[in-house]
C-alpha atoms as a printed R data frame, in Angstrom:
    type eleno elety resid chain resno      x       y       z
1   ATOM     1    CA   MET     A     1 39.150 113.359 105.323
2   ATOM     2    CA   PRO     A     2 41.087 116.550 106.277
3   ATOM     3    CA   LEU     A     3 44.397 115.855 108.003
4   ATOM     4    CA   GLN     A     4 43.523 118.028 111.014
5   ATOM     5    CA   TYR     A     5 40.845 115.476 111.925
6   ATOM     6    CA   ILE     A     6 43.095 112.499 111.211
7   ATOM     7    CA   ASN     A     7 45.647 113.943 113.643
8   ATOM     8    CA   GLU     A     8 43.167 113.472 116.456
9   ATOM     9    CA   MET     A     9 42.405 109.815 115.720
10  ATOM    10    CA   PRO     A    10 45.653 108.093 116.822
11  ATOM    11    CA   GLY     A    11 45.534 109.936 120.157
12  ATOM    12    CA   LEU     A    12 49.265 110.745 119.996
13  ATOM    13    CA   PRO     A    13 49.870 114.432 120.727
14  ATOM    14    CA   GLU     A    14 53.640 114.015 120.302
15  ATOM    15    CA   LEU     A    15 53.132 113.323 116.576
16  ATOM    16    CA   HIS     A    16 51.957 115.409 113.655
17  ATOM    17    CA   LEU     A    17 50.465 113.476 110.721
18  ATOM    18    CA   HIS     A    18 51.537 114.699 107.286
19  ATOM    19    CA   LYS     A    19 49.745 112.460 104.843
20  ATOM    20    CA   ILE     A    20 48.047 109.169 104.198
21  ATOM    21    CA   VAL     A    21 50.661 107.012 102.512
22  ATOM    22    CA   SER     A    22 48.211 104.297 101.446
23  ATOM    23    CA   ILE     A    23 44.829 102.917 102.352
24  ATOM    24    CA   ASP     A    24 42.915  99.771 101.355
25  ATOM    25    CA   ALA     A    25 40.309  97.452 102.830
26  ATOM    26    CA   GLN     A    26 42.744  95.975 105.386
27  ATOM    27    CA   GLU     A    27 45.388  98.584 106.178
28  ATOM    28    CA   VAL     A    28 46.009 102.293 106.452
29  ATOM    29    CA   HIS     A    29 49.532 103.729 106.457
30  ATOM    30    CA   LEU     A    30 50.124 107.210 107.870
31  ATOM    31    CA   GLU     A    31 53.266 109.310 107.705
32  ATOM    32    CA   ALA     A    32 54.044 111.355 110.821
33  ATOM    33    CA   SER     A    33 56.858 113.259 112.497
34  ATOM    34    CA   PRO     A    34 57.551 114.549 116.014
35  ATOM    35    CA   VAL     A    35 55.899 117.813 116.979
36  ATOM    36    CA   ALA     A    36 59.071 118.894 118.790
37  ATOM    37    CA   TYR     A    37 62.296 119.700 116.968
38  ATOM    38    CA   LYS     A    38 64.734 118.512 119.666
39  ATOM    39    CA   GLN     A    39 64.780 116.275 122.732
40  ATOM    40    CA   PRO     A    40 66.662 116.673 126.020
41  ATOM    41    CA   CYS     A    41 69.976 114.876 126.374
42  ATOM    42    CA   PRO     A    42 69.472 111.629 128.354
43  ATOM    43    CA   LEU     A    43 72.532 112.485 130.505
44  ATOM    44    CA   CYS     A    44 72.282 116.191 131.285
45  ATOM    45    CA   ASP     A    45 68.521 116.443 130.616
46  ATOM    46    CA   SER     A    46 69.007 119.698 128.697
47  ATOM    47    CA   GLU     A    47 68.163 120.707 125.121
48  ATOM    48    CA   GLN     A    48 70.541 123.658 125.066
49  ATOM    49    CA   HIS     A    49 73.515 121.775 123.587
50  ATOM    50    CA   VAL     A    50 71.528 119.244 121.568
51  ATOM    51    CA   LYS     A    51 71.571 119.409 117.803
52  ATOM    52    CA   ARG     A    52 70.257 117.219 115.031
53  ATOM    53    CA   ASP     A    53 72.822 115.009 113.325
54  ATOM    54    CA   GLY     A    54 71.108 113.160 110.489
55  ATOM    55    CA   ARG     A    55 68.594 110.358 110.690
56  ATOM    56    CA   ASN     A    56 68.367 106.582 110.698
57  ATOM    57    CA   LYS     A    57 65.985 104.433 108.708
58  ATOM    58    CA   PRO     A    58 62.318 105.379 109.376
59  ATOM    59    CA   ARG     A    59 60.316 103.160 111.702
60  ATOM    60    CA   GLN     A    60 57.018 101.482 110.878
61  ATOM    61    CA   ILE     A    61 54.890 101.127 114.026
62  ATOM    62    CA   TRP     A    62 51.729  99.046 114.274
63  ATOM    63    CA   HIS     A    63 49.154 101.133 116.152
64  ATOM    64    CA   LEU     A    64 45.455 100.784 117.100
65  ATOM    65    CA   SER     A    65 42.909 100.111 114.360
66  ATOM    66    CA   ILE     A    66 41.400 103.020 112.433
67  ATOM    67    CA   PHE     A    67 38.125 102.611 110.511
68  ATOM    68    CA   GLY     A    68 38.324  98.857 111.246
69  ATOM    69    CA   ARG     A    69 41.672  98.674 109.476
70  ATOM    70    CA   LYS     A    70 45.161  97.958 110.784
71  ATOM    71    CA   SER     A    71 47.010 101.238 111.137
72  ATOM    72    CA   TYR     A    72 50.724 101.747 110.657
73  ATOM    73    CA   LEU     A    73 52.621 104.896 111.567
74  ATOM    74    CA   HIS     A    74 55.723 105.713 109.567
75  ATOM    75    CA   VAL     A    75 57.910 107.917 111.762
76  ATOM    76    CA   PRO     A    76 61.479 109.153 111.299
77  ATOM    77    CA   SER     A    77 64.406 108.242 113.563
78  ATOM    78    CA   PRO     A    78 66.393 111.475 113.890
79  ATOM    79    CA   ARG     A    79 69.908 111.213 115.319
80  ATOM    80    CA   LEU     A    80 70.824 113.831 117.909
81  ATOM    81    CA   THR     A    81 74.109 114.873 119.508
82  ATOM    82    CA   CYS     A    82 74.789 116.631 122.804
83  ATOM    83    CA   THR     A    83 77.922 118.713 122.318
84  ATOM    84    CA   ARG     A    84 78.393 119.156 126.070
85  ATOM    85    CA   CYS     A    85 78.165 115.468 127.015
86  ATOM    86    CA   GLY     A    86 79.645 114.205 123.780
87  ATOM    87    CA   ILE     A    87 77.021 111.525 123.248
88  ATOM    88    CA   CYS     A    88 74.828 110.626 120.318
89  ATOM    89    CA   PHE     A    89 71.309 109.266 120.706
90  ATOM    90    CA   VAL     A    90 68.276 108.460 118.595
91  ATOM    91    CA   TRP     A    91 64.893 110.130 119.000
92  ATOM    92    CA   ARG     A    92 62.833 108.486 121.758
93  ATOM    93    CA   TYR     A    93 59.063 108.255 121.263
94  ATOM    94    CA   ASP     A    94 56.689 108.023 124.206
95  ATOM    95    CA   PHE     A    95 54.106 105.994 122.305
96  ATOM    96    CA   VAL     A    96 56.480 103.141 121.448
97  ATOM    97    CA   GLY     A    97 59.464 101.513 123.141
98  ATOM    98    CA   PRO     A    98 62.984 101.446 121.661
99  ATOM    99    CA   LYS     A    99 63.388  98.951 118.808
100 ATOM   100    CA   GLN     A   100 59.736  97.873 119.100
101 ATOM   101    CA   ARG     A   101 57.327  97.472 116.176
102 ATOM   102    CA   TYR     A   102 54.094  97.749 118.189
103 ATOM   103    CA   SER     A   103 52.891 100.882 119.947
104 ATOM   104    CA   ARG     A   104 52.349 100.854 123.705
105 ATOM   105    CA   ALA     A   105 48.596 101.339 123.201
106 ATOM   106    CA   PHE     A   106 48.465  98.375 120.802
107 ATOM   107    CA   ARG     A   107 50.405  96.185 123.245
108 ATOM   108    CA   ALA     A   108 48.180  97.222 126.164
109 ATOM   109    CA   GLU     A   109 44.979  96.458 124.235
110 ATOM   110    CA   THR     A   110 46.335  93.098 123.072
111 ATOM   111    CA   VAL     A   111 47.440  92.080 126.569
112 ATOM   112    CA   GLU     A   112 44.092  93.161 128.064
113 ATOM   113    CA   GLN     A   113 42.243  90.966 125.580
114 ATOM   114    CA   ALA     A   114 44.591  88.068 126.326
115 ATOM   115    CA   LEU     A   115 43.967  88.457 130.075
116 ATOM   116    CA   GLY     A   116 40.234  88.289 129.482
117 ATOM   117    CA   SER     A   117 40.394  85.253 127.183
118 ATOM   118    CA   THR     A   118 43.485  83.597 125.671
119 ATOM   119    CA   SER     A   119 46.583  84.641 123.763
120 ATOM   120    CA   ALA     A   120 45.316  82.730 120.730
121 ATOM   121    CA   HIS     A   121 42.011  84.639 120.757
122 ATOM   122    CA   SER     A   122 43.766  87.998 121.077
123 ATOM   123    CA   ALA     A   123 46.137  87.016 118.257
124 ATOM   124    CA   ARG     A   124 43.184  86.255 115.969
125 ATOM   125    CA   MET     A   125 41.511  89.550 116.886
126 ATOM   126    CA   HIS     A   126 44.579  91.556 115.861
127 ATOM   127    CA   ASP     A   127 45.867  89.203 113.172
128 ATOM   128    CA   VAL     A   128 49.286  88.856 114.793
129 ATOM   129    CA   PRO     A   129 51.242  85.697 115.691
130 ATOM   130    CA   ALA     A   130 50.210  84.038 118.954
131 ATOM   131    CA   SER     A   131 53.864  83.932 119.988
132 ATOM   132    CA   THR     A   132 53.969  87.735 119.709
133 ATOM   133    CA   VAL     A   133 50.944  88.101 121.988
134 ATOM   134    CA   GLN     A   134 52.468  85.664 124.482
135 ATOM   135    CA   ARG     A   135 55.684  87.693 124.494
136 ATOM   136    CA   MET     A   136 53.734  90.915 125.071
137 ATOM   137    CA   HIS     A   137 51.827  89.156 127.852
138 ATOM   138    CA   GLN     A   138 55.032  88.027 129.563
139 ATOM   139    CA   ASP     A   139 56.509  91.532 129.279
140 ATOM   140    CA   ALA     A   140 53.376  93.062 130.822
141 ATOM   141    CA   LEU     A   141 52.982  90.599 133.716
142 ATOM   142    CA   PRO     A   142 55.547  92.181 136.105
143 ATOM   143    CA   ILE     A   143 54.056  95.656 135.635
144 ATOM   144    CA   GLU     A   144 50.486  94.376 135.971
145 ATOM   145    CA   SER     A   145 51.440  92.327 139.026
146 ATOM   146    CA   ASP     A   146 52.997  95.351 140.744
147 ATOM   147    CA   ARG     A   147 49.921  97.434 139.927
148 ATOM   148    CA   LEU     A   148 47.527  94.856 141.353
149 ATOM   149    CA   VAL     A   149 49.600  94.400 144.514
150 ATOM   150    CA   GLU     A   150 49.725  98.150 145.088
151 ATOM   151    CA   GLN     A   151 45.972  98.398 144.492
152 ATOM   152    CA   ALA     A   152 45.255  95.507 146.888
153 ATOM   153    CA   TRP     A   153 47.288  97.085 149.706
154 ATOM   154    CA   ARG     A   154 45.712 100.489 149.125
155 ATOM   155    CA   GLU     A   155 42.225  98.978 149.306
156 ATOM   156    CA   ALA     A   156 43.143  97.085 152.477
157 ATOM   157    CA   LYS     A   157 44.309 100.272 154.174
158 ATOM   158    CA   ASP     A   158 41.140 102.108 153.132
159 ATOM   159    CA   THR     A   159 38.675  99.321 153.979
160 ATOM   160    CA   PRO     A   160 36.552 100.077 157.065
161 ATOM   161    CA   GLY     A   161 36.195  97.031 159.278
162 ATOM   162    CA   LEU     A   162 39.057  95.249 157.549
163 ATOM   163    CA   VAL     A   163 39.060  91.459 158.016
164 ATOM   164    CA   LEU     A   164 42.336  89.677 157.308
165 ATOM   165    CA   GLY     A   165 42.759  85.990 156.575
166 ATOM   166    CA   ILE     A   166 45.938  84.128 157.522
167 ATOM   167    CA   ASP     A   167 46.483  80.615 156.211
168 ATOM   168    CA   ASP     A   168 49.340  78.292 155.354
169 ATOM   169    CA   PHE     A   169 49.681  76.154 152.249
170 ATOM   170    CA   ALA     A   170 52.070  73.400 151.265
171 ATOM   171    CA   ILE     A   171 54.726  73.831 148.588
172 ATOM   172    CA   LYS     A   172 55.730  70.232 149.299
173 ATOM   173    CA   LYS     A   173 53.247  68.637 151.673
174 ATOM   174    CA   GLY     A   174 54.878  67.685 154.930
175 ATOM   175    CA   HIS     A   175 58.093  69.527 154.101
176 ATOM   176    CA   THR     A   176 57.720  73.144 152.949
177 ATOM   177    CA   TYR     A   177 54.952  75.566 153.937
178 ATOM   178    CA   ASN     A   178 54.302  79.218 153.146
179 ATOM   179    CA   THR     A   179 51.760  81.665 154.569
180 ATOM   180    CA   GLY     A   180 49.205  83.708 152.663
181 ATOM   181    CA   ILE     A   181 47.759  87.029 153.850
182 ATOM   182    CA   HIS     A   182 44.323  87.926 152.452
183 ATOM   183    CA   ASN     A   183 41.859  90.794 152.571
184 ATOM   184    CA   LEU     A   184 38.695  88.755 153.042
185 ATOM   185    CA   ARG     A   185 36.255  91.619 152.490
186 ATOM   186    CA   GLY     A   186 38.024  92.729 149.330
187 ATOM   187    CA   GLU     A   187 38.637  89.112 148.242
188 ATOM   188    CA   THR     A   188 42.264  89.857 147.388
189 ATOM   189    CA   MET     A   189 45.598  88.327 148.309
190 ATOM   190    CA   LEU     A   190 47.961  90.833 149.884
191 ATOM   191    CA   ASP     A   191 51.171  88.871 150.215
192 ATOM   192    CA   LEU     A   192 52.892  85.510 150.453
193 ATOM   193    CA   LEU     A   193 55.671  84.886 152.929
194 ATOM   194    CA   ALA     A   194 58.046  81.995 153.270
195 ATOM   195    CA   GLY     A   195 57.399  79.660 156.188
196 ATOM   196    CA   ARG     A   196 54.835  79.486 158.950
197 ATOM   197    CA   LYS     A   197 56.973  79.364 162.095
198 ATOM   198    CA   LEU     A   198 56.702  82.179 164.625
199 ATOM   199    CA   ASP     A   199 60.239  83.489 164.014
200 ATOM   200    CA   GLU     A   200 59.578  83.665 160.272
201 ATOM   201    CA   LEU     A   201 56.297  85.487 160.835
202 ATOM   202    CA   ARG     A   202 57.910  88.006 163.184
203 ATOM   203    CA   THR     A   203 60.708  88.650 160.674
204 ATOM   204    CA   TYR     A   204 58.131  89.398 157.986
205 ATOM   205    CA   ALA     A   205 56.328  91.898 160.217
206 ATOM   206    CA   ARG     A   206 59.588  93.721 160.987
207 ATOM   207    CA   GLN     A   207 60.513  93.951 157.319
208 ATOM   208    CA   HIS     A   208 57.059  95.070 156.100
209 ATOM   209    CA   PRO     A   209 55.805  98.213 157.841
210 ATOM   210    CA   ASP     A   210 52.815  98.312 155.461
211 ATOM   211    CA   PHE     A   211 51.511  95.163 157.132
212 ATOM   212    CA   LEU     A   212 51.772  96.642 160.626
213 ATOM   213    CA   ALA     A   213 50.119  99.835 159.359
214 ATOM   214    CA   LEU     A   214 46.889  97.915 158.671
215 ATOM   215    CA   ASN     A   215 44.073  98.250 161.173
216 ATOM   216    CA   PRO     A   216 42.049  95.017 160.967
217 ATOM   217    CA   LYS     A   217 38.874  94.620 162.962
218 ATOM   218    CA   ALA     A   218 39.293  90.836 162.886
219 ATOM   219    CA   VAL     A   219 41.762  88.219 161.675
220 ATOM   220    CA   VAL     A   220 40.573  84.786 160.551
221 ATOM   221    CA   MET     A   221 43.025  81.884 160.885
222 ATOM   222    CA   ASP     A   222 43.328  78.274 161.919
223 ATOM   223    CA   LEU     A   223 44.051  77.183 165.476
224 ATOM   224    CA   ALA     A   224 47.850  77.132 165.157
225 ATOM   225    CA   GLN     A   225 49.532  78.663 168.206
226 ATOM   226    CA   ALA     A   226 52.113  80.522 166.070
227 ATOM   227    CA   TYR     A   227 49.444  82.461 164.159
228 ATOM   228    CA   HIS     A   228 47.528  83.442 167.286
229 ATOM   229    CA   THR     A   229 50.704  84.641 169.020
230 ATOM   230    CA   TRP     A   230 51.863  86.572 165.947
231 ATOM   231    CA   ILE     A   231 48.518  88.307 165.367
232 ATOM   232    CA   SER     A   232 48.143  89.176 169.053
233 ATOM   233    CA   GLU     A   233 51.547  90.897 168.861
234 ATOM   234    CA   CYS     A   234 50.866  92.727 165.580
235 ATOM   235    CA   PHE     A   235 47.195  93.643 166.117
236 ATOM   236    CA   PRO     A   236 46.358  93.341 169.828
237 ATOM   237    CA   SER     A   237 42.919  94.931 169.432
238 ATOM   238    CA   ALA     A   238 41.814  92.691 166.527
239 ATOM   239    CA   ILE     A   239 39.330  89.878 167.110
240 ATOM   240    CA   ARG     A   240 40.929  86.508 166.344
241 ATOM   241    CA   ILE     A   241 38.544  84.096 164.653
242 ATOM   242    CA   ALA     A   242 39.107  80.385 164.079
243 ATOM   243    CA   ASP     A   243 37.872  79.780 160.546
244 ATOM   244    CA   ARG     A   244 35.162  77.232 159.989
245 ATOM   245    CA   PHE     A   245 37.011  75.182 157.395
246 ATOM   246    CA   HIS     A   246 39.816  74.167 159.741
247 ATOM   247    CA   VAL     A   247 37.659  73.601 162.817
248 ATOM   248    CA   HIS     A   248 35.161  71.592 160.790
249 ATOM   249    CA   GLY     A   249 38.099  69.592 159.443
250 ATOM   250    CA   TYR     A   250 39.078  68.578 162.973
251 ATOM   251    CA   VAL     A   251 35.514  67.469 163.669
252 ATOM   252    CA   ILE     A   252 35.327  65.421 160.459
253 ATOM   253    CA   GLU     A   253 38.644  63.765 161.299
254 ATOM   254    CA   SER     A   254 37.200  62.766 164.679
255 ATOM   255    CA   VAL     A   255 34.175  61.190 163.010
256 ATOM   256    CA   GLN     A   256 36.365  59.205 160.647
257 ATOM   257    CA   GLU     A   257 38.691  58.090 163.447
258 ATOM   258    CA   VAL     A   258 35.684  56.751 165.348
259 ATOM   259    CA   ARG     A   259 34.469  55.026 162.178
260 ATOM   260    CA   LYS     A   260 37.860  53.324 161.729
261 ATOM   261    CA   SER     A   261 37.964  52.126 165.318
262 ATOM   262    CA   VAL     A   262 34.393  50.772 165.055
263 ATOM   263    CA   GLN     A   263 35.183  49.161 161.715
264 ATOM   264    CA   GLN     A   264 37.919  47.000 163.280
265 ATOM   265    CA   THR     A   265 35.465  45.376 165.686
266 ATOM   266    CA   ARG     A   266 32.670  44.503 163.266
267 ATOM   267    CA   SER     A   267 31.880  41.517 161.034
268 ATOM   268    CA   PRO     A   268 33.319  41.337 157.495
269 ATOM   269    CA   ARG     A   269 30.011  42.489 155.993
270 ATOM   270    CA   ALA     A   270 29.749  45.450 158.393
271 ATOM   271    CA   LYS     A   271 33.402  46.303 157.758
272 ATOM   272    CA   ALA     A   272 32.720  46.439 154.024
273 ATOM   273    CA   ILE     A   273 29.753  48.792 154.540
274 ATOM   274    CA   LEU     A   274 31.711  51.089 156.858
275 ATOM   275    CA   LYS     A   275 34.640  51.225 154.474
276 ATOM   276    CA   SER     A   276 32.715  51.718 151.227
277 ATOM   277    CA   ARG     A   277 30.271  54.356 152.503
278 ATOM   278    CA   TYR     A   278 32.489  56.401 154.817
279 ATOM   279    CA   ARG     A   279 32.033  59.573 152.732
280 ATOM   280    CA   LEU     A   280 28.370  59.730 153.737
281 ATOM   281    CA   LEU     A   281 29.472  60.739 157.238
282 ATOM   282    CA   ASN     A   282 31.109  64.000 156.114
283 ATOM   283    CA   PRO     A   283 28.501  66.279 154.470
284 ATOM   284    CA   PRO     A   284 25.500  67.810 156.275
285 ATOM   285    CA   VAL     A   285 22.581  65.415 156.241
286 ATOM   286    CA   ASP     A   286 20.351  68.014 154.535
287 ATOM   287    CA   SER     A   287 22.605  67.977 151.473
288 ATOM   288    CA   LEU     A   288 22.171  64.224 150.887
289 ATOM   289    CA   SER     A   289 19.671  62.620 148.553
290 ATOM   290    CA   GLU     A   290 16.956  60.355 149.919
291 ATOM   291    CA   LYS     A   291 18.893  57.296 148.769
292 ATOM   292    CA   SER     A   292 22.065  58.517 150.489
293 ATOM   293    CA   LYS     A   293 20.141  59.292 153.684
294 ATOM   294    CA   ALA     A   294 18.860  55.723 153.770
295 ATOM   295    CA   GLN     A   295 22.391  54.377 153.274
296 ATOM   296    CA   LEU     A   296 23.656  56.697 156.011
297 ATOM   297    CA   GLU     A   297 21.010  55.425 158.424
298 ATOM   298    CA   ASN     A   298 22.107  51.840 157.753
299 ATOM   299    CA   LEU     A   299 25.684  52.918 158.417
300 ATOM   300    CA   LEU     A   300 24.881  54.613 161.725
301 ATOM   301    CA   ALA     A   301 22.781  51.648 162.857
302 ATOM   302    CA   LEU     A   302 25.972  49.571 163.047
303 ATOM   303    CA   SER     A   303 27.309  51.502 166.068
304 ATOM   304    CA   PRO     A   304 25.745  53.685 168.775
305 ATOM   305    CA   LEU     A   305 29.168  55.337 169.250
306 ATOM   306    CA   LEU     A   306 29.381  56.235 165.565
307 ATOM   307    CA   ARG     A   307 25.840  57.642 165.640
308 ATOM   308    CA   SER     A   308 26.683  59.722 168.694
309 ATOM   309    CA   VAL     A   309 29.810  61.268 167.163
310 ATOM   310    CA   TRP     A   310 27.965  61.892 163.865
311 ATOM   311    CA   GLU     A   311 25.183  63.738 165.744
312 ATOM   312    CA   TRP     A   312 27.915  65.745 167.502
313 ATOM   313    CA   LYS     A   313 29.300  66.672 164.083
314 ATOM   314    CA   GLU     A   314 25.843  67.702 162.841
315 ATOM   315    CA   SER     A   315 25.262  69.877 165.904
316 ATOM   316    CA   PHE     A   316 28.528  71.684 165.133
317 ATOM   317    CA   SER     A   317 27.242  72.675 161.669
318 ATOM   318    CA   GLN     A   318 23.902  73.777 163.118
319 ATOM   319    CA   TRP     A   319 25.677  75.900 165.729
320 ATOM   320    CA   TYR     A   320 27.721  77.636 163.009
321 ATOM   321    CA   ASP     A   321 24.724  78.181 160.730
322 ATOM   322    CA   TYR     A   322 22.114  79.330 163.217
323 ATOM   323    CA   SER     A   323 23.927  81.410 165.856
324 ATOM   324    CA   SER     A   324 22.307  84.817 165.402
325 ATOM   325    CA   ASN     A   325 24.574  86.769 167.786
326 ATOM   326    CA   VAL     A   326 27.702  86.360 169.875
327 ATOM   327    CA   ASN     A   327 25.874  85.482 173.103
328 ATOM   328    CA   ILE     A   328 23.890  82.696 171.468
329 ATOM   329    CA   ALA     A   329 27.058  81.509 169.728
330 ATOM   330    CA   ARG     A   330 28.974  81.389 173.003
331 ATOM   331    CA   LEU     A   331 26.183  79.442 174.710
332 ATOM   332    CA   GLY     A   332 25.841  77.059 171.773
333 ATOM   333    CA   PHE     A   333 29.570  76.423 171.659
334 ATOM   334    CA   THR     A   334 29.613  75.555 175.364
335 ATOM   335    CA   ARG     A   335 26.765  73.102 174.850
336 ATOM   336    CA   TRP     A   336 28.560  71.569 171.882
337 ATOM   337    CA   LEU     A   337 31.690  71.066 173.991
338 ATOM   338    CA   GLU     A   338 29.605  69.418 176.718
339 ATOM   339    CA   HIS     A   339 28.022  67.157 174.121
340 ATOM   340    CA   GLY     A   340 31.498  66.055 173.006
341 ATOM   341    CA   GLU     A   341 32.660  65.416 176.558
342 ATOM   342    CA   ASN     A   342 30.004  62.694 176.853
343 ATOM   343    CA   ILE     A   343 31.566  60.786 173.936
344 ATOM   344    CA   ASP     A   344 34.254  58.441 175.191
345 ATOM   345    CA   HIS     A   345 36.797  58.395 172.379
346 ATOM   346    CA   TYR     A   346 40.374  59.691 172.119
347 ATOM   347    CA   ALA     A   347 39.801  61.443 168.757
348 ATOM   348    CA   VAL     A   348 36.899  63.472 170.141
349 ATOM   349    CA   ARG     A   349 38.859  64.379 173.268
350 ATOM   350    CA   SER     A   350 41.764  65.578 171.091
351 ATOM   351    CA   THR     A   351 39.469  67.803 169.005
352 ATOM   352    CA   LEU     A   352 37.819  69.227 172.111
353 ATOM   353    CA   LYS     A   353 41.214  70.091 173.573
354 ATOM   354    CA   THR     A   354 42.240  71.844 170.340
355 ATOM   355    CA   CYS     A   355 38.995  73.846 170.283
356 ATOM   356    CA   GLU     A   356 39.288  74.776 173.958
357 ATOM   357    CA   ASN     A   357 42.869  75.987 173.410
358 ATOM   358    CA   GLY     A   358 41.715  78.046 170.448
359 ATOM   359    CA   ARG     A   359 38.914  79.637 172.467
360 ATOM   360    CA   MET     A   360 41.338  80.602 175.253
361 ATOM   361    CA   ARG     A   361 43.747  82.199 172.752
362 ATOM   362    CA   SER     A   362 41.049  84.179 170.937
C-alpha cells in the first residue's frame, strides 16, 4: 500500500509515516516522525530561540488496530533547547502523554469498552493486562466524571419545564445524612451536598450560583420542613410536590402500627397470624395472587380497625393512580383525609398531621 494512504489511517496529522518497519498476522510496526521541525518553549511559548539538541531513545507507542492487527508507532524523542530561557525539554506529542506507552486514542477506546462491560473484557479485546486497563480506567474517571457533571448541569439549564428532585440519604443511618439533587426529567444526578439541615442547605445555595440559576417548574421532595423552606427561598415560583414514596411510607407505617397494637390484644393463634403475614398489608391488593388475597382477607377479619386502616391505605393508592387533574386530586385528597379522621388511632392521626402540614407548605 502506498505510504500516502497509510498516513491517513492512524488519524494523527502531527505525524508523517516514513515506512512500514514490519508486518505479520498479529502486529504492524510503523516508523514516523513529527511533521513540524521545532516546538514552542514551554516557558516562553516561542519557537524563535528554540533549537534541536540531539535526541533520546525512540519511543514505541501502542496505537489503534490497523487491518485487525495491533499497531505500533516508532517515533523519535528529539531534545530541544531554548537559548533565551536556558531550559532543555523533550518533544511533546499530542497523541500520547509523557512517558506513556499507549496513545490517547487507544486509552480512550479501551476505557470506553471497560465502561460498557468490564476491565477484563476490554483487556481480552486488546490483548493487554487487565491491571493496565484498570489503571487507564482509574486515570480516566476524574475527567469522565467532570464531563458528565458539566453535561448534566447544562441539560438541566436547557430543559423546559425542569423538575428537580431533592432527597436525603444516610451515610450512617441515624447519624450522618447527605442530600442529593436530581434532574428528574433528565434522570441525572446534579450534585451531592453534605448534610440536610437548613443552614447547610442555605450555605450550599450561596456557594453554588449554578444551582440558583436553574429555573425549575416543580421540585419533588419529602415532607421535611427544612427542604420546603429552602426551596421556597431558592425557587419561590416553583411548585413543591411531596413525592409518593415518602408519603406512602408514612401511610404504610400507620397500617403496621395499627397491626402491632391489634396484635397485642389477640389470642396466641391470632398473634401468630398477624405477625407472620404482616407483609400482605403493604402492597396494593391488585398485585397479590389469589392465594395471598385469601390470606389477607383472613388477616383483616381479625380486626375491624385493621380492616379500616387497610382500606384507608388502599384509597390513598387509588387517589394517586386515578386523579386525572389537579381539581380532582385536591377533592380526592380532602376525602382521603376525612376518611382517616374517622379512624381512631394515634398512628393515623400522626400521619394525617404530617400530610396536612405538607399541604400547607406546598
